[in-house]
Structure formats: C-alpha cells, structure tokens
ZAVOKOL-256517 format. One record per residue (C-alpha): residue in one letter; x, y, z. Coordinates in steps of 0.001 Angstrom, whole numbers, plus 500000, padded with zeros to 6 digits. Example, Ala and Ser with C-alpha at 12.3 -4.5 7.8 and 13.67 -1.06 7.14 Angstrom:
BEGIN
a512300495500507800s513670498940507140
END
This chain:
BEGIN
m909994375004087566k909319373793084123t905957373824082849a904514370369081325i904382370092077540k901179368992076523r900260365824074608e899213366749070990n896237364398070014p897862362497067166g896304361484064097v893114363427062138t889842365424064549l887203366506062958r885266369546064424e882066371453063456n884086373768060507e887461372801061045t890288369416060162h893162368997062732f896397366974061608s899053365800064240i902170363593063892y904979363238065773c908083363078064422p910736365435066577g913509364427063828a912415366652061036e912968369920059923s910126370443058616m906677368693057777v903680369385054807c900814367540055009i899325366285051176l895782366161050541y894638364517047820d891222364050046113s890969360021045517h892918357322046776d894953356920043876s895739360826043489i899426361494042467e899337365028043242g897550366441046160d897640370465048406r900526370360050425h900276372549053437f903394372796055925m902712372080059586d904359373780062791k906394371972065599s905684372132069036d908617371720071303a907680368306072522g908286367365068715y904729366819067587w903484368569064176s900438370483063651l898044371767061029t894368372821061350l892736373578058522k889418375480058034d887086372806056350r885519369561057277l887280367910055160n885616364502055276g886224362099052076k889695363672051527w892607361313051971y895959362706053327a899878361629053657y902846363614055547q905840364121054235a908764365135056188d912044366946055304f915329365961056881e917699369199056704e920982367220057493l920729363932055558e923187362672057760k920534362956060528a917464361405058883p916699357760059286d918850355119057544t915955354109055226p915561354042051550y911842355462052080v913407359230053584n911429361124051071y908531359373050826p904684359926051281f903862357823054580a900389357215055763d899471358468059566p900842356134061812y897586356894063845s895253356162060963r892013354703061231h891880353308057714v894365353448054732c894095352359051366v897266350639049819r898782349339046765n898971346218046577t902370345479046223y905271344614048986r905996348499049237q902309348901050486e902007352538049558a899449354223051557r897142357062052314s895040357736054903l891341358173055276i889707361045057003f885995359456057475e882860360509059639d882010356898061303d878115356663062052y877984353067062225d874709351376063432w875982348934066506e871959348357067091g872275348536071221d875501346183071015t878063347040073749h880284344366074493c880862340676075534f883376340489078141p883547337110080356d882467337466084145d885135335374084513l887964334708082788r887995330965082915d884903330777081235l885888331293078508i886420328454075791i888303330546073082y888190329598069313e891708330456067937t891457331264063799h892683333184061070l889407334953060028k889862333872056535d890615329841057217l886985329636058573t885164330692055019a887969330768052116h887522326309051121p885025325712048817s883552323664051298s882130326099053699s879649327415050743a880573330648052210k878774333650049890g879870337396050439s882458339861048397g885430339215050872s886094337662054372y884491339547056872q881189339250054390k881308335455054135f882741335289058103i878944336440059101d877075334753056073t874157332463057756g874058329755055538q877354328410055337r878907325510057108g882404327643058517g882333331119060333i880086332332062991p877772328767061942h880581326419062804l881424328154066008r877812328245066856e877385324564066021l881060323761068041g879386325939071090v882470327932072290n881953331197073267c885216332850072546v886783333268069210e890372334678069087f891574335901065407l895046336717063480p895979339796063481l893374342350061930q895473345418062634k896446346527059018f900057344459058029p901459343815054047p899625340775052834i902828340817050311e906234340156050676p908844340915048132p909185338678045551y910897335452045826g914894335185044100k914734338985042832r916792341232044573t914740345353045247d916025348312045002e916059348519048738g918581345338048938f915927342919050181h916516339263048360n913850337098049043t915222333740049475w912710332019052254n909236332344051128v908117331260047325y904887332676047903s906231336138048406a903160336117050958n902241337338054332y899088335365055510w899159335302059397g900036338579059548y902274339039062298m903911341949060478t901450345290061606s902001348773059676f899053350483061361f898049350212064820f894584351692064589a893563350136061037p891691347154060058e893052344898057671s891748345741054172s892566342893052179y889497341043053807a886867343701052912s884809343699049265d886058346683048230c889334344887047342s890714344936043991r894280343288042585t895768346808042239f894301348398045368s893273347073049136g890744350071050948k889645351987048250t886566353272050467a886225352796054187a884534349304053725a886708347186055862v885877349643058743s882201349053058959e882465345361057597f884656343950060855k882094346058062805d879472343346061169v881922340420062248v882292341805066152k878279342517066463s877339339130064788l879488337185067254h878286339232070310q874901338207068971n875585334765069285r876609336059072601i880772334844071656s883411336971072614v886140338021070746i889965338673071268m892177340500068668d895546339042068245v897692341959068628v901635342663067589y903121345363069595n906362343581069596h908430344468066361t906689346444063292s906361345298059494l909726344915057586f909556345320053825d906577348190053772v906731352029053210n905148351925057166p905393355327059319l907308353734062356s909879351578060764h910995354587058356l909193358069059411a910678358044063383p912682354737064331d914935356011066729e911502357041068833y909746353480067893l912326351042067336r915019349999069538f919043349901068713n921941348632070414e925436350407071538q926586349221068051g923716351369066364e921965348722064997l918475347279065381m917792344881068164n916335341896066878r916035339143070035s913167337040068558g914441337154065399t911350338914063706g913652341930062117n913228344392065104e911654345244068570f909344348282069380r910560350290071777s907790350286074366e909667352212076928n909384355770075280p906666356861076741v905397358211073086a905568354582071918r903915353516074912q901296356119074600m900466354707070780i899758350997072312i898073352642075080d895512354444072399s895796352123069966l893903349333072630l891477351279073483y890434352225070600w889466349143069230i887766348291072421e885484351435072342e885288351824068408y885123348247067472h883773346462070697i886820344586071067d886439342104074314g890170341145075088f894081341380073108r895989338360072766f899514340190073151d902179338562070739l905895337679071864a904529340302075081a907793339409077123l909273342408074301l907366344691075538d908960346063078696k907207345895082333k906331349082082885t904365349032079596w902778345404081220e901487347658084050v900520350627081969i898848348579079495r896797346731082692n895897350274084249e895027352116081694v892458349485080420h891243347691083659k890467351412084245k887755351957082103y886891348119081279p887369346426083730k886085342768082392a888635343060079433v890521340456078592l894281340352078432i896333337616077615a900304337674076925e901959335187074958p904997335294077645w908064334610075595g910514336987073236g912698338606075042y912648335885077805y910358333340079519s907793334879081699p904635333652082757h905096333724086323h906574337825085787f902897338158083969s900973336547086702d902894339063089202y901142342014087103d897289340287086879w897590339028083339s897054335591081533s899218333972079766w899133330544077287n900473327710079443d903316326470077123r903603323718080687i900452322045080018r900553322303075928n904203320212076837s903331317959079094i900530316337078001k901291315925074214g905569316924073947s906751319619072576d908616317561070085p906764314093068053l909419312169067148h912131313451070173d910258314397073550k906644313294073735g904231313287076300f901559311900079169i899022311000075917f901841308938074418s902632306974077403d905774308890077682w907514311457079956q908436315123078544r911371315737079724e910417318606081580t907726316724083362r907319314732086484r904445313334088586e904215316090090619r904096318352087829l901635317189085786e899274316896089011n900023320646089298i898968321378085989f895694320270086610k895517322567089125g895912325661087205t899596325122087127l900155327126090421n903365329003091772h903111326909095199g903526323645093143e905723321457090573g906765323634087979g903672326596088932l903847329368087013y900263331507088279n899228333352091110t895913331909090024s893821329485087492e892637332631086077h896265333423084708s896595329893082613v895456330037079362n895581325918078516y896334324977075198l897539322147073267e897532323167069277s898187327115068340h898594328410064691d902252327791065211g903759324283065251y901961321139063840t898141321014064939l897526318503067569g896296316246065215d899373316144062664f901627315683066070i899723312464067106r900210310982063681i903585311791063169g904277310624066911i902574307127066032n904289307393062614p907346309496062394e907881308500058665l905213310525058417q907295314128059099d908951313535055588q906534311538054098v904711312926050589i900709312275052009e899484309883047928d895873309240049686r894686312589051573s891768311328053073e893469307791054089h895784309990055951i893506312710058046e891066309455059251l892676308782062531s893003304941063247d891889303866066609e894705304064068464e894998308243067188m891343308417067886n892201307087071392i895022309407071841a893160312368070397k890595312101072619l892532311458075731a894348315185074746a891031316761075016v889640314863077979s893071316383079327l892379320038078124f889253319945079126t889524318931082545a892139321400083883q891439324007085589g891321327986083760i890623328935080907t890300326779077711m891950327147074308i891625325128071197h892748326102067916a890833325911064851g890192322320063569q891766320651066255e888210319511067062f888440317082063995a892445316136063864r892925319110061010s895829318226059346k897995321009057306i899319318919054309i901220321690051953a899136322356048932k900298322475045048t899912325690043751p901522327536041487c904219328487043806k907423325825043326d907322324823046795p909691321779046950n907762320082050165v904806320106048581g902575317304049776k904160317397052894i902626318107056606d903372321205056957h904511322979060937n904565326973059819s902237327777057202y902002331666058358e902718332649053797k900012330139052623d897419331486051181n895532328596050160e894297325013050960t896680324328053740n895383326867055925w891514326895054680i889542324169056922n888248321957054463f884835321072056649d884010317663054544d887284316653056613i884406316735059697a882740313315058630l886262312065058223n886593312289062205k883499312756062916p883615310924066676l886293313243067582y884509316172066095d881307315223068625y883504314785071450y884851317791071512r881227319277071010s880040317559073679l883358318412076273i882868322103075767r878739321613076852i880235320131079732r882802322172080626k880382325578080226q877842324050082671a880292322938085034p882147325468087199a884085322751089196l886171321395085923r887771325062085436k887365327378088368c886827325280091535d889821326389094557p893311324790094374s892464322671097770e888996321102096378v891196319211093999c892331315680095387f894427313420093393d895117309749094079h898189307871093692y898961304456091885a901953302305091403n901719303386087626p902914307109087737l900809307130084311i897579306759085904i896159309714087109s892487310395089059f891324312738091048y888111314381092533i887037318011091959s884259319179094932g882423321427093416a881031323608097032n883068327050096240s882318327253092449g878268326738092965d878703323621091044l875751321137091873y877705318218091130d881596316840092484y883495315392089868y885880312130089406v888448312678086959i890586309252085369l892903309784082899n895106306476081819g897927307436079773t899113304159079545k900011302177076479s898219298318077779e896842298735080945t893347298867082200a893210300989085033h891239299155088262v889799302643090088h888199302767093461l886138305290093229p884978307790096606a881132306227098089g878302306659096288t876653305758092970w878496307839089796e877443308944086506v879764308879083560l879820311679081183v882959310595079709n884223307757078461n886970306656075478e884058306490073175l881326308658073950a881281312273076051s877466313732076667t876144316145078938q873633312883079647m874489310400081876v875726307563079624d876989305009082001l876270304809085923v879562303046088466s879566302527091718g882718300856094068q885485300880091350a885349301713087456e887565300863084751s889883303116082670k890945301396079217p894619302456077950q895416305825076992s891757306453077574g889763309223080212l886457309462082084v884964312079083659l882216311118086711r879976313411088440k877553312812091626l875170315301092597r876409316310095653h874392316160099083s874268319333101621
END
C-alpha cells in the first residue's frame, strides 16, 4: 500500500525565525533559490534546494527574510529533456508570487518580493450579494474610469485615482449611476507590453499585428497571485512594482468600493498563460501547466496562444489556491472566468465546491465558451454565465447583417417564443433555453468585446459608419432621435429581463470608441473600433464630457437602475409569474409580472414595441396603473397614470406598476 505524498505549500512562508520556499518543477535536475537585496540586483546569494518525490523543491533558511527579493533558477541536466523555451536558463519569479517587480519590456523579467502584509481593513470583510439577481454589474477597465482629463482624478497611479472622491470618474461615477457591483477587467499581473512592432526579436517573435505593442486589457496573465503593478503609485519608466504599493493600493480600491456598498468582481484568466514574457508557467514547467496535442504542439483552440492544463491536479490546485487567496487577502466578492469552457468540467466542480464551502455567496460567472458553447453545462454545475442569447436577440450579432429586436428585425436564431423565454431568464424548459434558473443568467447587451452598444446602434442605422473616418466627434456621439429611441428600448428590454444585469462602462451614455490619434501609425485612426484591447489611449479612456451629449439616455439608465433595485419582481420572480400577451405583430411584446412570490408590493406590466412605425394599443389588466417608464422618461416615481388601454410608440418601451391588494 502506497503512502500518500504530502503536498507542499508552494510559495514563500514566513515563520518565527525562518523563511520557507517551495516550487513545483518535477522535470528539473537541480533548483537554486537566488536571494537579492533589491528589485534591480544583478547578482544574489544562491541556495540549492531539495527535491521531494512529488516534484516539489524546497528550502528553509534560518532567518525572516522580510523585504528581500528572490527568484528560482532550474538546471535541466539533459538539454533534450529541457522545456522548449529560449528562457530555459533564466532566473524565474515564483509562480506563487504575491508581488513581483518587473522590467517594463515585453520580456517582463520579474523578481518576487518577500513581505509581510499588515494592511488595515478597518473592519471591512466582503460585500457578497444575498441573491445574484440583485446585482447590477458595471464592467470596466480600472484605468478607463480615471485616465481621461475629464475625470479630474487625482493620484499617482490608477488605483489611487480610482478612489479620489473629488473627481467625476472612478467611484464617484459608480455611486452617482447607482450600480451595486463593479467587474474589473484583469488585475492579476500581466505584461502590458508586447514585442516591438515590425521587428523580429531574438526569440523569433515578429509583431506584425499590434502597432501599439501594448496589451491594455490584460488577458494574458503571468502571475495568478500578484496584483497588476503598472497601476500603482511606484511605477516608473523602467520598473513596475519596486515596492508592494500595488498590494495596499488595490486593497484601498476594494475597501472604498465596499464602503459604498459596491461588490467587487475580478475578471480572471485561467484558461491560458501570457505568451511573450519570462513567466514560470509557460517556460519552467510547460508540460505541467500547458496542454499539448499528440504531435507535441501547444493546443490553441481559442486563438489565445496556448491552453492551461487545468485537468492536472497541481495546475487545478493553483487555480483554487489563487481564488481563495484573492477572496481572503483582498476581500474580492467574486470572479468572472474568461473563456471558462477551456477549463475541464472537473475543475468547474472543484472551483464551485472549494469556493462555496468557505464562501457560499461568492460570485462565480463563466464566459461559457472557448472550447465549446456551454451555458447549459455551467448551469448544471450551478454556475452563472454570460447570456449571449439575450444580447443577440435584443440587439443582434452584427450591425450590418444580423440585427435584432430593437431594429424591428429578427436576429437569425431568434423567434417570438425564444424572445419571450429570454425575459423569463432564458430557462431551459423554454424555447432557446440555457439555464436551470434565472440566477444563472447574466444579461448584457455590451461588454469589452465587440462594438459598444452605442456604436452598434449607430452602424445599424448608418452602415457607412463602419469604415468611415469620423470628422466631427461631438456630432457623431450625440444620438439622433431614432438612435436615442433604439438605445432607450434596448435599456428597457435589458432591465426588465429576469436574472442578473450587466452593463459596460459608458453604455449609459452611448459611448463611442473612435480610434484616437497617437504617435503609433494606426491606419484606422478616426474610425470606430470593435477590438480595442491594445489601446492605452483616448480610444478607451472614458470622456465624461460626453455624458452631456446624451444626458437623456444617462438619466434614463440611472432611473432604470433605481427602479430595478427597488423592484424584486423585475429581477427574481417565479417563472410562472410572467405572463405574455400575443398580437398580430410579433414585434410587440407585452407581459404581466406578479410580485407576490418575490416579496414585491407591486405587480408590473411591461410593453416593448419593436416596430419601426406602428403604435401599439395595448389593453391593460384591470385597475389603474402608474407609468414608471415611457419613451421619454424613467423614474421611481409615477410619471403618468393609465387604465384600460396604453399606447406604446414605435421602438419604445413602457413599464407600469400597480399596488397589489392581498
């Protein structure tokens, strides 16, 4: 009978009078831990490590090495067995690093910091939702909300700027808008720089695709446990992360959001690793952490460069350790998993079990594709996921060739029955269903990917805009009457669907991503962008002066957010409590919502008129109804009273309520 091999605790552990190091690298013949006095030291003290039968290398030094820096250097005695990487003899930072300092180049040579964290949380714990459907998520890049001069944010880095209380952006904007959850694009340490454009590097990289040589969005994780250091106050031209400022400053962001009753979700990328930098997962033990096909080639089904080998117990455990670390050490309330279908199903199950065992209300949201389309599978594992079905049915999948309901059209996969089921939560017993419960449906019309909803509408109405240089920015951004009507109809449709609501930064005022002029020679300057991942410039940065150009839409979103927060029946009623009417024109949708089982004091009646020119005359259920939303206004207070019949103008929505008498 074999004795189970005890798993090491990877990373660095500070004890009373000693420091313990551990790293998993079963293929190495020897391993050296190098200690450095500073982040930029060239030479350091070398200490040979011992290897266990399980493939862990460990070292214990009789001193508390708080403040020291370190790296690991492996030796592969037989070069033919060494990883196929140009960095095989490099010193590597610890894959379990809690903080790294990197050189600001595409190689991102890194050193790990040993430090004690005595951060004062001032009593803060978490801001988990009682019911996921109570969330109104605002997806944003951290820097987007503070980088433009119009935000007037003050601070020495993006973390500090985000919490500045005197600005128009950052937390003050979220508070004014009324959302109760923010979902940040990746904040685990990634390389913000890609290889130089147009040059062939020593490693054989030839950047022919990215004139900016930047990775702004961050979907290329290098270190799962370390915060992104380029947003911290100590970032310089040469180094990022010279101190542990990123650790405390990101915690300041989380604490400040919690003080404003805003939950924090991190977008995490565990499906692949970064491609160009000297990171330990890709280069030190690729056989353990990456998938290879039968020909010995890296698997790459999603076009991300490689795939993380989550089915390997060691790799899977790293994911679990990382998730629990962010929840415990940073008070993160949940995660959105990028291309989550690339993770194996056993890992889905283990993630849910291990996270919810300790934190039952922590949020787990999948982007349910990558290897295959799998929202219904994630629902079976009790995960929530992005609902692209509502996105495509309401707005369409292509503004030129596949427009949806708000354009008085039918997206190619959509039928009337499917659209009705979407408003119930896209439930699996209905047409086009995906979910076992509406709690699993993250409803959205815009995300960081693709055109903004505002630009989708602009191009849908004026197709020539797709490849046109915008000459007058203000004139372009200000919506026409037709565009405004469609944008409002989209908003009402989204906010009256059962499930979780998500909007993307700037959706509330029809943000447009016009490619900004920079020193980089982008041939598409002035055109509308639909994939701005590489642009750390005004293409992405929110211009808060634009709110004034579409103030009616901004006010409309603010009111819809408040209405939804006050109306549990609009977000989490029983499916049986949603009853649809039917008309000769299938583009007229109306439905009654009972508030009885959700604890709502009111019942609701929603009318969505997707036709271009037909006014909908709808017979109302008995009683007098308060109008909360029409094509002009939205308010938590009554804007009109109707009974018997209501009129809904073309491409507009109505939301009515009536106090329920028991």
